[in-house]
C-alpha positions in Angstrom: 0.0 0.0 0.0 1.4 3.4 -1.0 2.1 5.8 1.8 -0.6 8.5 2.4 0.4 11.9 1.1 -2.0 14.8 2.1 -0.4 17.1 -0.4 -1.4 14.9 -3.3 -4.8 14.1 -1.9 -7.7 15.8 -3.8 -10.2 17.4 -1.4 -13.7 18.4 -2.5 -16.2 20.8 -1.0 -19.9 20.2 -0.6 -22.6 22.8 -0.2 -26.4 22.5 0.4 -28.2 25.3 -1.3 -31.9 26.3 -1.9 -33.6 29.3 -3.5 -36.6 30.2 -1.4 -37.8 32.6 -4.2 -38.3 29.8 -6.7 -42.1 29.5 -7.2 -42.2 25.8 -7.9 -40.0 24.9 -4.9 -42.0 27.2 -2.6 -45.3 25.7 -3.6 -43.9 22.2 -3.0 -42.6 23.1 0.4 -45.9 24.8 1.3 -47.9 21.7 0.2 -45.9 19.3 2.4 -45.8 21.7 5.3 -49.6 21.9 5.2 -50.0 18.2 4.6 -47.9 17.5 7.7 -49.7 20.2 9.7 -46.4 22.0 10.5 -46.3 25.7 11.4 -43.5 28.0 10.6 -41.8 28.2 13.9 -38.3 27.5 15.3 -39.2 24.2 16.8 -39.9 22.2 13.7 -37.3 23.9 11.5 -39.9 25.1 8.9 -39.2 28.7 9.7 -38.4 30.8 6.6 -35.0 31.7 7.9 -33.9 28.1 7.4 -34.4 28.5 3.7 -33.9 32.2 2.8 -31.3 33.0 0.2 -29.3 36.2 0.5 -26.7 35.2 -2.0 -24.4 34.0 0.8 -23.2 31.2 -1.5 -21.8 33.7 -4.0 -19.5 35.2 -1.2 -18.7 31.8 0.3 -17.3 30.8 -3.2 -15.4 34.0 -3.4 -13.8 33.0 0.0 -12.9 29.6 -1.5 -11.2 31.1 -4.5 -9.3 33.7 -2.4 -8.3 31.6 0.5 -8.6 27.9 -0.4 -7.6 27.6 -4.1 -6.5 24.0 -3.5 -10.1 22.8 -3.3 -10.7 20.3 -6.1 -14.4 20.0 -7.0 -17.2 22.0 -5.5 -20.5 20.1 -5.3 -23.7 22.2 -4.9 -26.6 20.1 -3.8 -30.0 21.5 -4.8 -33.6 20.6 -5.5 -33.8 21.1 -9.2 -32.4 24.6 -8.9 -29.2 26.5 -9.6 -28.2 30.1 -8.8 -28.7 32.4 -11.7 -25.4 34.1 -11.2 -23.4 30.8 -11.1 -21.1 29.9 -14.0 -21.9 26.2 -14.3 -19.2 26.0 -17.1 -16.5 26.4 -14.4 -14.8 23.0 -14.4 -14.8 22.9 -10.6 -18.6 23.4 -10.2 -20.8 20.3 -10.0 -24.6 20.8 -9.6 -26.1 17.7 -7.8 -29.8 17.3 -7.7 -31.5 15.6 -4.7 -32.7 12.8 -7.0 -29.2 12.1 -8.2 -28.1 10.6 -4.8 -31.1 10.3 -2.5 -33.6 7.4 -2.6 -37.0 8.2 -3.9 -38.7 7.2 -0.6 -37.1 10.2 1.1 -38.1 12.8 -1.6 -39.0 15.6 -1.7 -36.7 16.5 1.2 -36.7 19.8 3.1 -34.6 18.4 6.0 -30.9 19.4 5.8 -30.0 16.6 8.2 -31.5 14.0 5.9 -29.5 15.3 3.0 -26.3 15.2 5.2 -26.8 11.5 5.8 -26.5 11.0 2.0 -23.3 13.0 1.4 -21.2 9.9 0.9 -23.5 8.9 -2.0 -22.7 12.0 -4.1 -21.3 10.7 -7.4 -17.6 11.5 -7.9 -17.1 12.9 -4.4 -13.5 12.6 -3.1 -12.7 10.4 -0.1 -11.5 13.5 1.9 -13.9 16.4 1.6 -15.2 19.5 3.4 -18.8 20.3 4.0 -20.3 23.7 4.4 -23.6 25.6 4.6 -23.8 28.6 2.2 -23.5 31.0 5.2 -20.0 29.7 6.1 -16.8 31.3 4.8 -13.0 31.1 4.9 -11.7 34.2 6.6 -8.1 34.0 5.6 -5.7 31.7 3.8 -6.3 28.0 4.9 -4.2 24.9 4.2 -5.2 21.3 4.0 -3.6 20.8 7.3 -6.1 23.0 8.9 -8.7 20.2 8.3 -6.7 17.0 8.1 -3.4 15.8 9.7 -0.5 14.7 7.5 -1.4 11.1 8.1 -5.0 11.6 7.1 -6.9 12.1 10.4 -9.8 14.5 10.6 -9.3 17.7 12.6 -12.5 18.7 14.3 -13.0 22.0 16.2 -15.2 21.3 19.2 -16.7 22.6 22.4 -17.4 20.5 25.5 -20.8 19.1 26.5 -21.9 17.9 30.0 -24.2 15.0 29.5 -24.0 12.4 32.3 -24.1 8.6 32.2 -27.5 8.5 34.0 -29.0 10.9 31.4 -27.8 8.8 28.6 -29.1 5.6 30.2 -32.5 7.2 30.6 -32.3 8.8 27.1 -35.9 8.2 26.1 -37.3 10.1 29.0 -34.5 12.7 29.2 -34.6 13.7 25.5 -38.2 14.9 26.0 -37.1 17.4 28.6 -34.8 19.2 26.0 -36.8 22.1 24.5 -34.8 22.8 21.3 -34.9 20.3 18.5 -31.2 20.8 17.6 -30.2 20.0 21.2 -32.4 17.0 21.2 -30.6 15.7 18.1 -27.1 16.3 19.7 -28.1 14.5 22.9 -29.7 11.6 20.9 -26.5 11.2 18.9 -24.5 10.9 22.1 -27.0 8.4 23.4 -26.7 6.2 20.3 -22.9 6.2 20.6 -23.2 5.2 24.3 -25.7 2.5 23.4 -23.7 1.1 20.5 -20.1 1.5 21.7 -20.3 2.4 25.4 -18.6 5.8 24.9 -19.8 9.3 25.6 -18.2 11.7 23.1 -19.7 14.7 25.1 -18.6 17.4 22.6 -20.2 19.5 19.9 -18.5 20.6 16.7 -18.4 24.3 15.8 -21.1 25.5 13.4 -18.7 26.0 10.5 -16.9 24.3 7.6 -16.2 20.7 8.7 -13.9 18.0 7.4 -15.0 14.4 6.7 -13.9 11.0 5.2 -16.5 9.5 2.9 -15.7 5.9 3.9 -16.2 6.7 7.6 -19.6 8.3 6.9 -20.6 5.2 4.9 -19.6 2.9 7.8 -21.4 5.1 10.3 -24.7 5.1 8.3 -24.6 1.3 7.9 -24.1 0.8 11.7 -26.9 3.2 12.6 -29.0 2.3 9.6 -32.3 2.2 11.5 -31.7 5.6 13.1 -30.6 7.1 9.8 -33.7 5.8 8.1 -35.9 7.3 10.8 -34.1 10.6 10.4 -34.2 10.7 6.6 -37.9 9.9 6.3 -38.7 13.2 8.1 -39.6 15.8 5.4 -38.7 18.5 7.9 -36.8 18.2 11.2 -39.8 17.8 13.4 -39.1 14.6 15.4 -36.3 12.8 17.3 -33.4 12.4 14.9 -29.7 12.0 14.6 -27.4 14.9 13.9 -24.5 14.7 11.4 -22.3 15.2 14.5 -22.4 11.4 14.8 -20.0 11.2 11.8 -17.4 12.9 13.9 -18.3 10.7 16.9 -17.8 7.6 14.8 -14.4 8.9 13.5 -13.5 9.7 17.2 -14.4 6.1 18.1 -12.3 4.8 15.2 -9.4 7.0 16.4 -9.5 8.8 13.0 -10.2 12.2 14.6 -8.2 14.9 16.4 -10.2 17.1 18.7 -9.2 20.8 18.6 -10.6 22.7 21.5 -12.3 26.0 20.4 -14.1 28.8 22.1 -17.8 28.6 22.7 -20.0 31.3 21.2 -20.3 32.8 24.7 -16.5 32.9 25.1 -16.2 34.4 21.6 -18.5 37.2 22.7 -16.4 37.9 25.8 -13.2 38.0 23.8 -14.7 40.3 21.2 -15.8 42.7 24.0 -12.1 43.1 24.9 -10.2 46.1 23.3 -8.2 45.0 20.2 -4.8 45.4 21.9 -5.8 43.9 25.3 -3.1 41.6 26.6 -5.5 38.6 26.8 -6.0 38.9 23.0 -2.5 37.5 22.6 -3.5 34.3 24.2 -7.1 34.1 23.1 -7.1 34.4 19.4 -10.3 33.5 17.6 -9.7 31.0 14.8 -13.4 30.9 14.0 -16.4 33.2 14.7 -20.1 32.3 14.5 -22.6 35.1 14.6 -26.4 34.5 14.8 -28.2 37.4 13.2 -31.2 38.7 15.0 -32.6 40.9 17.8 -32.0 38.2 20.5 -28.8 36.7 19.1 -26.3 39.2 17.9 -24.3 41.1 20.5 -21.8 42.0 17.9 -22.1 43.6 14.4 -20.9 41.5 11.5 -18.2 44.2 11.1 -16.2 42.4 13.8 -15.3 39.8 11.2 -13.4 42.4 9.3 -11.4 43.4 12.4 -10.7 39.9 13.6 -10.1 38.1 10.2 -10.7 34.6 11.7 -9.7 31.4 9.9 -13.4 30.5 9.5 -16.6 32.4 10.1 -20.4 31.8 9.9 -23.2 34.4 9.7 -26.2 32.4 10.6 -29.8 33.6 9.9 -32.3 33.2 12.7 -36.0 33.5 13.2 -35.5 37.0 14.6 -33.4 38.3 11.8 -34.6 41.6 10.3 -33.8 43.7 7.3 -31.3 45.8 9.2 -29.4 42.7 10.2 -29.2 41.5 6.6 -28.0 45.0 5.6 -25.2 44.9 8.1 -24.2 41.5 6.8 -24.3 42.7 3.2 -22.2 45.7 4.0 -19.6 43.6 5.7 -19.5 40.8 3.2 -19.2 43.2 0.2 -16.3 44.8 1.9 -14.6 41.5 2.8 -15.0 39.9 -0.7 -15.5 42.8 -3.2 -13.9 40.9 -6.1 -16.1 38.7 -8.3 -14.9 35.1 -8.5 -14.4 32.9 -11.5 -17.4 30.9 -10.2 -19.8 33.8 -11.2 -21.1 34.6 -14.6 -19.8 38.0 -15.8 -21.9 40.7 -14.2 -24.0 42.4 -16.9 -23.5 46.2 -16.6 -25.6 48.5 -18.8 -24.1 51.9 -19.7 -25.7 54.6 -21.7 -24.0 57.7 -23.3 -25.2 60.4 -25.7 -23.1 62.1 -28.3 -23.0 64.0 -31.7 -20.4 63.9 -34.5 -18.3 66.6 -32.8 -18.0 64.5 -29.6 -17.3 61.1 -31.3 -13.6 61.1 -30.3 -14.3 62.1 -26.7 -17.1 59.5 -26.5 -14.7 56.8 -27.7 -12.1 57.9 -25.1 -14.7 57.9 -22.3 -15.8 54.3 -23.3 -12.2 53.1 -23.5 -11.4 54.4 -20.0 -14.4 52.4 -18.7 -13.4 49.2 -20.4 -9.7 49.3 -19.4 -10.5 49.9 -15.7 -13.4 47.6 -15.3 -13.1 44.2 -13.5 -12.5 41.3 -15.9 -15.5 39.5 -14.4 -18.0 42.0 -15.8 -19.6 42.4 -19.2 -20.2 45.9 -20.3 -23.2 46.6 -22.5 -22.8 50.1 -24.0 -25.7 52.0 -25.6 -24.9 55.2 -27.5 -27.8 57.6 -28.1 -27.3 59.9 -31.2 -29.0 62.0 -33.7 -26.2 62.8 -36.2 -23.1 60.6 -35.9 -21.6 59.4 -39.2 -21.3 55.8 -40.1 -17.6 56.2 -40.2 -17.5 57.5 -36.7 -19.8 54.8 -35.5 -17.5 52.2 -37.0 -14.6 53.6 -35.1 -16.5 53.7 -31.8 -17.6 50.2 -32.4 -14.0 49.1 -33.0 -12.8 50.1 -29.5 -16.1 49.1 -27.7 -16.3 45.6 -29.0 -14.1 43.3 -26.9 -14.4 39.9 -25.1 -16.1 41.7 -22.2 -18.0 44.5 -23.9 -20.2 45.4 -26.8 -22.1 48.5 -28.1 -25.5 49.3 -29.6 -26.2 52.6 -31.4 -29.7 54.0 -30.9 -30.8 56.8 -33.2 -33.0 59.4 -31.5 -35.4 61.8 -33.3 -34.3 65.3 -32.1 -37.8 66.6 -32.9 -38.9 65.0 -29.6 -36.9 67.6 -27.8 -37.7 70.6 -29.9 -39.3 72.4 -26.9 -36.4 71.8 -24.6 -34.5 75.0 -24.0 -30.8 75.3 -24.7 -29.2 78.5 -23.3 -27.2 80.2 -26.1 -24.3 81.4 -23.9 -23.6 77.9 -22.6 -21.9 74.8 -24.1 -24.8 72.4 -24.2 -26.3 70.6 -27.2 -29.7 68.9 -27.6 -28.2 65.5 -26.9 -28.0 66.3 -23.2 -31.8 65.8 -23.0 -31.7 62.3 -24.5 -31.2 60.7 -21.1 -34.8 61.7 -20.2 -36.0 58.9 -22.5 -33.9 56.2 -21.0 -36.7 54.3 -19.2 -38.9 54.0 -22.3 -35.9 53.3 -24.6 -34.8 50.3 -22.4 -38.1 48.7 -21.3 -36.4 45.4 -20.6 -33.9 46.9 -18.1 -34.5 47.7 -14.5 -31.3 49.6 -14.0 -29.0 51.6 -16.3 -25.9 53.8 -15.8 -25.8 57.1 -17.7 -22.3 58.7 -18.2 -21.5 61.9 -20.0 -18.9 61.8 -22.8 -16.7 64.5 -21.2 -15.5 62.0 -18.6 -12.5 59.8 -17.9 -13.1 56.7 -15.7 -10.2 55.6 -13.5 -12.0 53.1 -11.2 -13.8 49.8 -11.6 -17.3 50.8 -12.9 -18.9 47.8 -11.2 -18.4 49.6 -7.8 -20.7 52.3 -9.0 -23.1 49.9 -10.7 -23.5 47.9 -7.5 -24.9 50.8 -5.4 -28.3 49.7 -4.1 -30.9 52.0 -5.5 -34.0 49.8 -5.0 -35.6 52.4 -2.8 -34.6 55.4 -5.0 -35.2 56.7 -8.5 -31.5 57.2 -9.1 -28.1 57.7 -7.5 -26.0 60.7 -8.3 -23.4 63.0 -6.8 -24.1 66.4 -5.2 -23.1 69.2 -7.6 -20.2 71.4 -6.5 -22.0 74.6 -7.6 -24.6 76.4 -5.5 -27.9 76.7 -7.4 -30.3 79.5 -6.5 -32.5 79.8 -9.5 -34.6 76.8 -8.4 -35.0 77.6 -4.7 -38.7 78.2 -5.0 -39.2 74.7 -6.3 -36.4 72.7 -4.6 -36.5 74.5 -1.2 -33.6 73.0 0.7 -33.2 69.8 -1.3 -29.6 69.1 -2.4 -28.9 69.7 -6.1 -27.2 66.8 -7.9 -25.0 66.6 -11.1 -26.7 64.5 -13.7 -23.6 63.8 -15.7 -23.2 60.4 -13.9 -26.6 59.0 -13.1 -27.4 55.4 -11.9 -31.0 55.2 -13.0 -33.7 52.9 -11.5 -35.6 52.4 -14.8 -38.2 50.3 -13.2 -39.1 52.9 -10.6 -39.0 55.7 -13.3 -41.6 53.8 -15.3 -43.7 53.1 -12.2 -43.7 56.7 -11.2 -44.0 58.2 -14.7 -40.8 60.2 -14.2 -40.2 60.7 -18.0 -43.7 62.1 -18.4 -43.2 64.4 -15.4 -39.9 65.7 -16.8 -41.5 66.8 -20.1 -44.4 68.3 -18.2 -41.9 70.3 -16.1 -40.2 71.5 -19.3 -43.5 72.6 -20.8 -44.5 74.6 -17.6 -41.1 75.9 -16.5 -38.9 76.5 -19.6 -38.1 80.0 -18.4 -36.5 78.7 -15.2 -34.2 76.2 -16.9 -30.5 77.1 -17.0 -28.6 73.9 -16.6 -30.8 72.1 -19.1 -31.9 68.5 -18.3 -30.1 68.6 -15.0 -32.4 71.3 -13.7 -35.4 69.3 -14.9 -34.3 66.1 -13.2 -33.4 67.9 -9.9 -36.9 69.4 -9.7 -38.7 66.2 -10.6 -36.6 63.8 -8.5 -36.6 65.8 -5.2 -36.0 63.4 -2.3 -35.8 60.5 -4.6 -32.0 60.5 -5.1 -29.3 58.4 -3.3 -26.0 60.3 -3.2 -22.7 58.7 -3.8 -19.1 60.0 -3.1 -17.7 62.8 -5.3 -14.7 60.5 -6.1 -17.1 59.0 -8.6 -17.9 62.3 -10.2 -15.0 64.7 -9.7 -16.4 67.8 -11.4 -13.3 69.6 -12.6 -13.3 73.1 -14.0 -9.7 74.3 -14.6 -10.8 77.9 -14.5 -12.5 77.5 -11.1 -11.2 74.4 -9.3 -13.3 73.8 -6.2 -12.8 70.1 -5.5 -9.6 68.4 -6.8 -7.7 69.3 -3.6 -10.0 67.0 -1.7 -8.7 63.9 -3.4 -5.3 62.3 -4.2 -5.1 61.1 -7.8 -5.2 57.5 -6.7 -8.5 58.2 -4.9 -10.3 59.5 -7.9 -12.7 57.0 -9.7 -14.1 59.3 -12.4 -13.1 62.7 -13.7 -15.9 64.9 -15.1 -14.6 67.8 -17.3 -17.3 70.3 -16.6 -17.5 73.8 -18.1 -16.5 74.8 -21.6 -12.8 74.4 -20.7 -12.1 70.8 -21.9 -8.7 69.1 -22.2 -9.1 69.1 -26.0 -10.1 72.8 -26.5 -8.7 75.0 -23.8 -5.2 76.3 -23.1 -6.0 76.8 -19.4 -3.7 74.5 -17.4 -5.7 71.2 -16.8 -4.2 69.0 -14.1 -6.2 66.0 -15.3 -5.7 66.4 -19.0 -3.1 63.6 -19.0 -5.8 61.0 -18.1 -8.0 62.1 -21.0 -5.1 62.0 -23.5 -4.0 58.5 -22.2 -7.2 57.1 -23.7 -7.8 59.5 -26.5 -4.4 58.5 -28.0 -5.6 54.9 -28.1 -8.7 55.6 -30.2 -8.9 55.5 -34.0 -8.7 59.3 -33.8 -5.1 59.2 -32.9 -4.0 61.8 -35.5 -6.8 64.2 -34.5 -5.8 63.7 -30.9 -2.2 64.6 -31.7 -3.4 67.6 -33.6 -5.5 68.7 -30.7 -2.7 68.2 -28.3 -0.2 70.3 -30.4 -2.8 73.0 -30.9 -3.5 73.3 -27.2 0.3 73.5 -26.5 0.7 76.2 -29.1 -2.3 78.1 -27.5 -0.6 77.7 -24.1 2.6 79.1 -25.4 0.8 82.0 -27.0 -1.1 82.5 -23.7 2.1 82.7 -21.8 3.4 85.3 -24.1 0.1 87.3 -23.9 0.1 86.9 -20.1 3.7 88.1 -19.9 2.5 91.3 -21.7 -0.4 91.6 -19.3 1.9 91.2 -16.3 4.1 94.0 -17.6 1.1 96.3 -18.3 -0.2 95.5 -14.8 3.1 96.7 -13.2 2.9 99.9 -15.2 -0.8 100.4 -14.3 0.0 100.0 -10.6 3.0 102.4 -10.6 2.3 105.3 -8.2 -1.1 103.9 -7.1 -2.7 101.8 -4.3 -4.3 99.0 -6.4 -6.6 96.2 -5.5 -7.3 93.4 -8.0 -11.0 92.3 -8.3 -11.6 88.6 -8.7 -9.5 85.8 -7.2 -9.7 83.6 -10.3 -7.6 80.6 -11.3 -6.3 82.7 -14.1 -5.0 85.4 -11.7 -3.4 82.7 -9.5 -1.5 81.3 -12.5 -0.6 84.8 -13.7 1.0 85.7 -10.4 2.7 82.3 -10.0 4.2 82.0 -13.6 5.1 85.6 -14.1 6.4 86.3 -10.6 4.2 89.3 -9.9 5.5 90.9 -6.8 4.3 94.5 -7.2 4.2 96.4 -3.8 1.6 98.8 -5.2 -1.0 95.9 -5.2 -2.4 95.9 -1.7 -4.7 93.0 -2.0 -7.3 91.1 -4.0 -11.1 91.5 -3.7 -13.5 88.6 -4.0 -17.1 88.2 -3.0 -16.7 84.5 -2.1 -16.5 84.4 1.7 -14.7 81.0 1.4 -11.7 82.8 -0.1 -11.4 85.6 2.4 -8.2 85.5 4.3 -6.4 83.2 1.9 -3.5 84.3 -0.3 -2.5 84.2 -3.9 1.3 84.7 -3.9 2.0 87.5 -1.5 -1.4 89.0 -1.8 -4.2 88.5 0.7 -7.8 88.1 -0.4 -10.4 90.4 1.1 -14.2 90.7 1.0 -15.6 93.9 -0.7 -16.5 95.1 2.9 -12.8 95.7 3.4 -12.5 98.4 0.7 -12.8 101.3 3.1 -10.1 99.8 5.3 -7.7 99.2 2.4 -8.3 102.7 0.8 -7.2 101.9 -2.7 -7.3 104.6 -5.4 -7.6 102.1 -8.2 -9.4 98.8 -8.9 -8.2 96.6 -11.7 -10.6 93.9 -12.8 -8.8 90.5 -13.0 -11.7 88.6 -14.4 -11.1 87.5 -18.0 -13.4 88.9 -20.8 -16.4 89.9 -18.6 -18.3 92.6 -20.4 -20.4 93.6 -17.4 -17.6 93.6 -14.9 -17.3 97.4 -14.8 -21.0 97.8 -14.2 -20.9 95.2 -11.4 -18.0 96.9 -9.6 -19.6 100.3 -9.9 -22.7 99.0 -8.1 -20.6 97.6 -5.3 -18.8 101.0 -4.9 -22.1 102.9 -5.0 -23.5 100.8 -2.2 -20.5 101.7 -0.1 -20.4 105.4 -1.3 -16.9 105.0 -2.6 -15.3 106.8 -5.5 -12.5 104.7 -6.9 -11.0 104.5 -10.4 -12.0 101.3 -12.2 -10.0 99.6 -15.0 -11.6 96.6 -16.8 -9.6 96.7 -20.0 -6.3 95.1 -18.9 -7.6 91.5 -18.6 -9.7 91.7 -21.8 -8.1 89.6 -24.5 
């Protein structure tokens, strides 16, 4: 006989899984429950919490891939079901139906214990295997030797029990005094071992991933065949039955098992109550944690799992679990296992953009940035709404959008639908901005869709944005960086969001007729609309928006940067180039232009991108020359005067910095923004207009670029303060 080698031994993993939302299964369960006259309560194990599916299996499989890649085959035991997210083409996954390994006399079966007494009959199961419920997880890297010794013995994590010999000898009477069915089964299993072999194991295994040997289970089931039969014929766990713990008891009797003492759940709780760096923590490490969700069961939030990172953990649903408990679990498990595993079908993400011919290049760059930063386990479905994009441009966009993990559809929109939608002449918007209002009716088969403007560059994994839960909201968006006052009479104190990145709950929009309400608002309030469709959506969706972090919509305006200082570059997930100053058309210094050009250079418009890049550089050089002249004129203008500059703009900041303006005659800068008061640009302090009397300038030079009404505006400010000061608005007019 060859020597046993654990390293070479294949070890499988078995799960039991059920989908309680499956209509056929639910009807079958209800039929048998009523036929047997069983109520949904904790005693007879028909309670809904025993069968509820919260996609725990998905995350348990992620834990397998991350921490136990040595697992061979994964058998998922179901009743003619399979998870819709599961990739059954994965070579490790084996779906096993109840009828494939359970005798017909025991079917249908809603009793997990009955299923467990048939594990050894699963076709193709390895001799050494692990067994888990779907709410059990690996918490960090595990080895085969965490479950089996090098000579093939089972390692069992256990807690002590205190049954006495007299209780076991009077088992038929004593078992009736035990109130909880599970405890009855544990006692009964001890009693059977005492009756058959004269031993009292007197321990209970932890409620977590457990190791077994198939041959030992088979022997055990043969020895206790009558008791196993009586257990398996129970459709639900409603009577006296064995517990799978007897497999371990039998291995213990056969000297094939090593007991590893573990902390009880009560002791776990006491340890978790200690501060993280308490000295006792050095000696009382938790190699597993079991939390029972529910009002009466959970003294600790599931977040403790993240802090402790145990070898194994279990988050067990109970009869008193509520929505908030499941939300806490979902938050924790998403944080612990954010990466999709190879056991999951690629997640389908639906992304909509709108563009015209002039924006084809920038649309392609935006799409490419999404594709290159997305998880490899997602499939991106792009939809481009357009009215006038050429076939040649569509072909180019399609070329970069069609990959193994992405595709694109072009949807032509009739612009006449939006003929009554106002477009302010002095702003940079086109009619395409209104196309997003039609999303719910354009995509009647989708419940959710992500809209992204074309003047964006994505740097993060878009699935993070897609997976925001908006089931109770019409959409998710980011609060806009600008203060909006023109809609106060409608919005009151409601926050104003930026509609450039919008996660749309299409189903809810259809249910609440949001599209119809948007066009009705346009018809009745066109005179109030400035920021086009964004104004419309904000007024219609008041208190129906979930807000996400600005890192997913960093609104960057190089002429008035109000947010970039809040984030390091590696913290930014999506850059939104707002205002008319885009990386491809403005010579104003743009700190994020490099990210746009990174992707624009990879599009089929490479030559056009190079031309744009060179043109902007030439414009920048010309601007430096022009600004140098302005700086010299400013020095002459200030000579012999006490001058204040009006307007603490980004342009002025760059002018002072790059041209080393250090004129003593300039005594300060005036700006109405109270947030800038007290700050400095170069050596010059920023003041509010209220400080004019204190500063006593004899000349004001407007430092706002190309503002035709600036002189009129400054005059009004001076009239209010009854000041007579010379005004010059010509210097910064280009």
